[in-house]
N, C-alpha and C positions, 0 to 999 in steps of 0.2 A: 504494500500500500504506500503510495507516494503523495507528494504535495499537490498533485494534479486534481485532487478532490476539491481543491479550492477554486477550480476553474469556473465555477458557476457565478462567481461574484463579479461585480462591475470593475473592480480594481484590476483583475486579471485581463479582462478584455481590453481595457484602456491602455495597459502597459505592454501587453504582449502582441496585440494586433493593431498596430498604428494605421493599417490600411483597411480597417473594418468596412469602409464604404465600398470596397471592391468585391465584397461577398455577394453572390447572387444565388445562393442555394438555400432552400427552406427545408428544415428538418423538424419532424413532428416529435416534440418532447412527450406528448401524451402517450404515443405509441411506445416510446422507450420506457416510460414509467410502468406501463402495463407489462411489457416484456420482462423488465427487471423483477417486478413483483412475482410473476409466474415462475421465472427461473429460480429465484430465491426459495419460493414455496416448494418447488419440485426437489431442489437440493436438500432442503430441510426435511421433507417427509421421507424421501427415499434414502438419503444419506444417514439419517438418524436410525432408521430401521436396520439398515445394513451393518453399520458400525456397532450398534448395540448388540446385534447378533454375533458379530465377530468377537467382541469382548466377552460376551456371555459364554461362548463356547470355549474360548482359549484362556480365560482368566485363571482357572484352576490349575493350569499347567505353567504359569508364568515363572515359577522358581526353577522347575526342572526342564523347562523348554530349551530347545537348541537355539542358537543365535538368530536364525532366520525367523522363527516364531516369536522370539522375544522382540525383535524389531517390528514385526507385524502388529503386535499388541500396542506398542508405543505409537505406531502410525495411526491406528484406530483411535487411541485416546486423544491424539493431537487433532484428528479430524472431528471427533465428537466435540471438542472444545469450540471449534469454529462453527459447527453446525448448531450448537445450542444458542448462539447469538444471532442466528439468521433472522428470527422474527424482527429484531431491531432494524437490521438492514432492509428487510422487506417493507416495513412500514415507512422507513426513512425515504426509500426510493419512491413509494407510492404518493407521498405528500411533498415531493420535489425537494428532498434533502433538508427538510425542517426537522431539527432534533428536539424532541419533547421530553427527554428523560434526564436532563441535567448534566452537569460537567463531570461528575464522578463516573457515571455509566458511559459517557462519551470516551473518557480515557480507558476504561476497562475493556470496552468492546474493541477499540482499536488495538489495545495491547494483546488481547487474545487472538485477534485476526493475524497480527504480525508474527506472533509466536508460532502459530500454525504455518504461516507462510514459509518460515525457515525450518522448523523442527520436522515437519512431515517429509520434507525433501532430504534433510540430513539422515533421518532414519531409513528412508528409501534407498539412499546411496549406501549406507552401512549394511542394509539387508542384502543388497546386490553383491557387495564385496564378500560378505559372509557366505553367501551361496556359491560364489566363485571359488572360494577357498575350500568349501565342502566337496564340490564336484571335481574341480581341476587339481587342487593341491590338498588332498585329504591328510597328508602328513604334516602340513603347516598348522601352527596353533590357531585356534578359533579366535575371531575378533571379539565375540561375546561368549567366553567359556562358561559352562554351566557351574563349575566350582570356582570358589574364590570370589574376591571383590571386584575383579577387573570389569565385569559386565556392568555392575552398578556404578562404578566410577565413570566409565565411558558414557553410560546412559545419562548420568547427571551432568557430565560435561557437555553433551550435545544440547540438553535442555537449557543449561545455563548460557551457553554460547548463543542460542536462539534468543534468550531473554536479553542478553547484552546488545545484540544487533537491533532488537525491538526498542529498547530504551533510547537508543540514539535518535529515533524519530518520535517516540511517544512523548518525550519531554516537550515537544512543540505542538501537541494536540490541544486544541482550545475551541471554545464556542465563539463563533463570530456572528454578529448581528444582534439586534435587540428584540424587535417584535417577532421575527421569525429566525431564531438562532440556528446555525448549522454547525455540525461537528466536523472540523477540518484539521488537517495537519499543515500548519503554516508558521514558520519561524518569524520572529519580530525583526531580525536583522540578517543581512547577507543571504537573502532568499535564493539567489541564483547559485552561489557557491554551495550552499547547503543542499539544494536540490540535485546538483551534479554529484556531490559526494554520496548522497543517499542512493541515487540511481546506480552509481558504480558498485556500491556495496551489495545492493540487492541483485544486480545482474551477476556479479562475481560469485557470491556465496549462495544464492538461491538457484541459479540456473547454470552458469558456465562450469564451475567446479563440480557440483553434484552431477550435472548432466554428462560431463566427460567421464566420470567414474561409472555411472549407470550404463551408458552406451558401450564403453570399452569392455566392461565386464560381461555384458549381455552378448556382445559379439563373440568374445572368447568362449562363453558358455555354449552359444549356438554351434560353434565349430566343433566343440567336444561332443555335443548331443548328436550331431550327424553320424559320428562313429560309434555311438552306443548301440549295443545289440538289441535293445528292447524299445527303440524309438518308434512311436506310432506314426509312421509315414513322415510327412512334412509338417504335420500339425504342431509337434513339439518345437520344431525350429522356428516356425512362424510365431508361435506364442511368445517365445523369448524376445523376438524382434518387436512384438506388439507392446511389451513392457516399455521399451525405449520410445516407441512411436507415441504412446499415450502421454508419456511425460512431456515430450516435445510439443505435442498438440495442445496440452493444457497451459503451458507456460510461455512458449515462444511468441504467440500473438500479443500477450500482455507486455513482455519486455520490449518487443518491437515497437509498439505504440508509445510506450514510455520514452524510448530513446528518440523517436521521431519528434515528440513534444519537447524533449531536452534540446534537440537541434534547433527547433523553432524558437526556444527561449534564447539560445545563443545568437541566432541570426534570424529575426522574424521574416526576412525577405527570401529565404531559401525555398520555403514551401508557400504555395498559394493560399490565399485566405480561405477558399473553399476546402482545400485539403486539411487545413488546421481545424476548421469547423467539424469536418467529418471525424477527425481524430478525437477531438474533444467529445463529440457525440457518442462515439463507439467505445471510449475508454472505460466507462463504468460497465458497459455491457460485456466487454472482453474480460474485465476484472471479475465480474460475476460468473462468467462461463468458466474461468479458471478453477472455480470451486468444484467443478465436475470431477476433480481428482478425488474428492471425498466419496463419490459414487463409484468411480472406476477402480480405486484401490481394493476395496473389499471383493469386488468381482474377480479381478485379475489374480490377486494373491491369496484368496480364500475360497470363494465359491467354485472356482475351477480346480481346486485341489481335492484329490481323492481322500487325503488324510483329513481335511476339514469336513468333508461330507460324512465320513465315518464317525468323526467325533460329534458332529451335529446330531446324527442319528442316535448315537449312544446317549447323548445329553437329553434328547427328547424322551427316549425310552426310560431314562432314570427318573423322569417326572411323571411317568404313567403308572397308575396303581399296578402292583405286581400281579394281582389276579387277572387283570385284563391282558397284561403282557404274556403270561403263561398260556392263556386261552388262545391268543393270537398265534403264538409260536406253535402250539399244538395243531391248530388249523392249517398253518403253512406246511408243517411236516407231513400231515395227512395228505394234503394236496400233492406234494412232491412224490409221496409213495405211490399214489394212484396213477400219476403220470410218468412214473419211473424217472424223475428228474432229481433224485437225491444226490447230494454231493458229499464226498468224504471230507472230514475236517482237515486232513493233511494236505488237501489240494487247494486250499484257499490261497489266492494270489497275494504275494508280498509286494508292498510298494517298493519301487526301485529308486535309488538315489539319483538316477538319471532323469527322473520325471521333471518336467519343466515347471510344475506347480511349486511355487516358492515354499509353502509350508510343508511339502512332502519331504523335504530334505531332512534326514535323520529324525523323522517323526516317530 
């Protein structure tokens, strides 16, 4: 989240676009408000259900879980944090960015959003490295070992570093306006220098460095999966590349628009007035669409995992009365005997470490 949220005020238009009279494009703010409301609502409902399910299934194994699953739990917790505050953003967008909940909640919601902005990406990169070590270099020490304090120290370090990067911008969060106040990030002095610094930090630590780690490890994993004896055709290979593609699709448009706006701040005459208006119009929409990682992460790293499906099934069965479960199992066994489809316990398929599902590794 950057200072461009302040772009709706008159000060920005007067200082950044000195040739405003050259604009000849009309953009419908009402349509944008409706679109933002619906996107926030969709992310809130679907993301909340998915991530609660992931945490519910995996929470009991957090201490004994392998490094991949440990990171998955942290990613879901990070995504849940930002999902919980979606109703504030939803209503804020619907009433044209008027903030009704006071200065304290203004700071808290921006803080939570920015922590998720960094922490979910950090743990995603760490999970990819852990998976690479498990599959390609099994003799190497784990990044998040089950025993010892290393995993907890590294986990705390990632959260604290995310908090540190967040504080750099959160100290400038304030309510602007009297009758219709808005919650914006806007420093009182050196606006341009601060905006450049913040944009560089977010691009570097949220996209470039984690993205390089994620894509490189996934490419190496895909090469190894091709030679595995139990690969399910090309599906496993393409699934690995899909992990990288989803990350890029969620965050590249956001950072691209941010840097085009930074260029416009540096020299307002590089881009046309219409181009700048379109960028400002789409900025909040693209920022909202980036939250789809809260929906994509549970699907890619949990729901496609055979290990997660088995654990979900067992978790549901554990909450069903025992008498009902026994009767159901007896009916299933009788059906198998009648149709001659019984299976021997020793022939159950064991999950392979070469599976591309992230949480299947060492499950």
